[in-house]
N, C-alpha and C positions, 0 to 999 in steps of 0.2 A: 572733508570727511567729518561727520559728527561723532559724538562720544560712543554711540551705539555701534557705528561702523568701525571705529577704532577698536572697541572691545571684540567685535567679530573678527577683525583682522588679527588681533593678538591670539585669539583661539585657533584660527586657521594656521597661523605660522607655528604655534606651539604644536598643534596636531601633526603638521607636515614636517616638523623638524626631526622626526624619528624615522629611520629607515624601515623598521618593521611596520609602523603605521602607514607609511606610504605604500608598502607592499600589500597590506591588508586592503587599503583603499582601492588599489588597482584591481585586486581580486573581486571585491564586491561591486565595483563599477562594471565588471564584465558579466556579473550575474550574482544572484542571491546565494549566499553561503550560510550554513549553520556555523555558529561560533565554535562548536566542537570540531567541525570539519576544518575550520581555519586553524584551530589550535594544533591539530595533527600536522600542519604544514611547517611548524616552527619548533626549534629546539629550546622550548621554554614551557613553563607550566601553563595549564589551562587558565588559571587565575591571572597570570601575566598577560595572556592574550585577551582575556576579558577586560583588563584594565586598558589595554591599547584600544580596544573597540569602544570602550566608554569614553575615552578622550576624543575619538573621532565622532562619536555620537554627540557629545557636548558641543563640539565645534560645528555641528550641523552638516557634517560631510557624509554621514551615513545614518540610516534609520534601522531600527530593529523592530521585529514583530514576533509574537509567539505563535508557534504552531505545535500544539501538544506540549511536549516537554522541551522542545527545541527553541532556541532563540535564533531567528534568521536575520541576517544583516544584508542590507542592500545599500549601494552607493547612491548618493543624491547628486545626480548629474547637474542639476541647476545650481547647487551650492558650489560645485567644482567650477562651473562656468563663471560664477560670481567671483571666485578666487582669481581665475584667469583674467577677468575684466579688470579687477583691482590691480593685478600685476601689470597689465597693459597700460593702465592709467599711470602707475608709478614709473614705468619705463618711459612713457612720453614726457613726463615731468623731468626726469633726469636727462633724457636725450636733449631736451630744450636747454637745460642748464649747461650741459657739456658743449652744445653748439654755441651758446653765448660766450662761454669761456674761450672756445676756439677763436671766435671773432675778436675777443679782446686781446688774445695773444698774437693774433695776426696783424693787429693795428701797428702802424709805425710808431715807435717809441717817441719820436719827435712830436707827434700829435699831442702827447700827454705833457710834454715839457714846454708847451707854449705859454709860459708865464710872462707877465709884463716885466719889463726891465725896471728894477727898483730905482735907477738913477734919474 
């Protein structure tokens, strides 16, 4: 991963680390919602929901557009797929490391103690 990919991953993980943001993302992936309609779904201020939406937008996980006085939010399915692909890549990396550790643990300890006799 290059620096840009790492920055993008940081933004994704930050955005997805919050339960409310994950719920907002699920809603906007299912269909476009106005930010005011989203705000009515949560026991928090409109401004707080706007901040959550802004974090998701900065991470590239949703987009907003204006329609009259309303700000409409839509999930970016391609960005979510990119997050999934990155997680799959990390899973493969760690599964490979764990498999290698399992192989090392399964080896006969005598194989590692085959040192030449110092006499």
